C-alpha positions as CSV (number, residue, x, y, z in Angstrom):
1,M,8.9,29.4,34.2
2,G,7.9,27.2,37.1
3,R,8.2,23.6,37.7
4,P,8.7,21.2,34.8
5,I,5.7,19.2,33.8
6,R,5.8,15.5,34.6
7,V,5.4,13.6,31.3
8,L,5.6,9.8,31.1
9,R,6.8,7.9,28.0
10,I,4.6,5.5,26.0
11,K,6.6,2.4,25.3
12,Q,4.1,-0.5,25.0
13,S,2.7,-1.3,21.6
14,A,-0.8,-1.9,23.2
15,T,-0.8,1.7,24.4
16,F,0.3,3.0,21.0
17,A,-2.5,0.9,19.4
18,Q,-5.1,2.2,21.8
19,V,-4.1,5.8,21.0
20,F,-4.1,5.2,17.3
21,K,-7.5,3.6,17.4
22,Q,-9.4,5.9,19.8
23,A,-7.6,9.3,19.7
24,K,-8.3,12.5,17.8
25,A,-5.7,13.3,15.2
26,W,-4.4,16.6,13.8
27,H,-2.3,16.5,10.7
28,T,0.4,19.1,9.9
29,P,2.8,19.2,7.0
30,A,5.7,17.8,9.2
31,F,3.9,15.4,11.6
32,V,0.7,14.0,12.9
33,C,-0.4,14.6,16.5
34,F,-2.7,12.1,18.1
35,H,-4.4,12.9,21.5
36,L,-6.4,10.7,23.7
37,S,-7.8,12.1,27.0
38,A,-6.3,10.4,30.1
39,P,-5.7,11.5,33.7
40,T,-2.0,11.6,33.2
41,T,0.2,12.9,30.4
42,A,2.2,10.5,28.4
43,V,3.9,10.8,25.0
44,G,5.3,8.5,22.4
45,F,7.2,9.3,19.2
46,V,7.1,7.4,15.9
47,A,9.1,7.6,12.7
48,S,8.5,5.0,10.1
49,K,10.8,3.9,7.3
50,K,9.0,6.4,5.1
51,V,11.0,9.1,6.9
52,G,14.3,7.6,5.9
53,K,17.0,5.3,7.1
54,A,17.9,4.8,10.8
55,V,19.9,8.0,11.1
56,Q,17.0,10.1,9.7
57,R,14.4,8.3,11.8
58,N,16.4,8.9,15.0
59,R,16.9,12.6,14.1
60,A,13.2,12.9,13.4
61,K,12.3,11.4,16.8
62,R,14.9,13.7,18.5
63,R,13.3,16.7,16.9
64,L,9.8,15.6,18.0
65,R,11.1,15.1,21.6
66,A,12.6,18.6,21.6
67,L,9.5,20.0,20.1
68,F,7.3,18.5,22.8
69,A,9.7,19.5,25.6
70,H,9.9,23.1,24.4
71,Y,6.3,23.8,23.5
72,Y,4.1,21.6,25.6
73,R,2.8,23.6,28.6
74,G,0.5,21.0,30.3
75,E,-2.7,21.5,28.3
76,P,-4.5,19.4,27.1
77,V,-3.7,16.5,29.5
78,G,-3.7,13.0,28.0
79,H,-1.8,10.6,25.9
80,F,0.0,12.0,22.9
81,V,1.6,10.2,20.0
82,L,3.6,12.3,17.5
83,V,4.3,10.6,14.1
84,A,7.0,12.1,12.0
85,K,6.6,12.9,8.3
86,R,9.5,13.4,5.9
87,P,9.3,17.3,5.8
88,L,10.1,17.3,9.5
89,L,13.7,16.9,8.7
90,E,13.9,20.0,6.5
91,S,11.6,22.3,8.5
92,R,12.8,25.0,10.8
93,F,12.2,24.5,14.5
94,D,10.2,27.7,14.9
95,Q,7.9,26.6,12.0
96,L,7.5,23.2,13.8
97,G,6.7,25.0,17.0
98,E,3.9,27.0,15.3
99,Q,2.5,23.8,13.8
100,F,2.7,22.0,17.2
101,T,1.0,24.9,19.2
102,K,-1.8,25.1,16.5
103,A,-2.2,21.3,16.8
104,L,-2.5,21.4,20.6
105,K,-5.0,24.3,20.3
106,Q,-7.1,22.4,17.8
107,L,-7.0,19.2,19.8
108,S,-7.9,21.0,23.0
109,T,-10.9,22.6,21.2
110,M,-12.0,19.3,19.8
111,E,-11.8,17.8,23.4
112,K,-13.9,20.7,24.8
113,R,-16.5,20.3,22.1
114,K,-16.7,16.5,22.8
115,K,-17.4,17.2,26.6
116,V,-20.3,19.6,25.9
């Protein structure tokens, strides 16, 4: 497969706020994917109390991390924030993968349209 892609983590609330305010978003049944163009790739994961109690929220974030690690191949580059929705907990991983790859494709297309 090649070398692993270097991805930083978004941990500061100011960076989350900037992504939420300025980024393009793609909604799926299980999560929302925000993407903001940047020279480096960074990712953050969010699961609110709407998803469930602490155990469910932690599980949702683990699933989002696994999803990103498994399906992200380096394009598009930028800051990502993945926000869990309740159906994420019941969805099969391959369905989530399809949704994630479609979201990346759509966000990449939106980014290319913006540049033209």
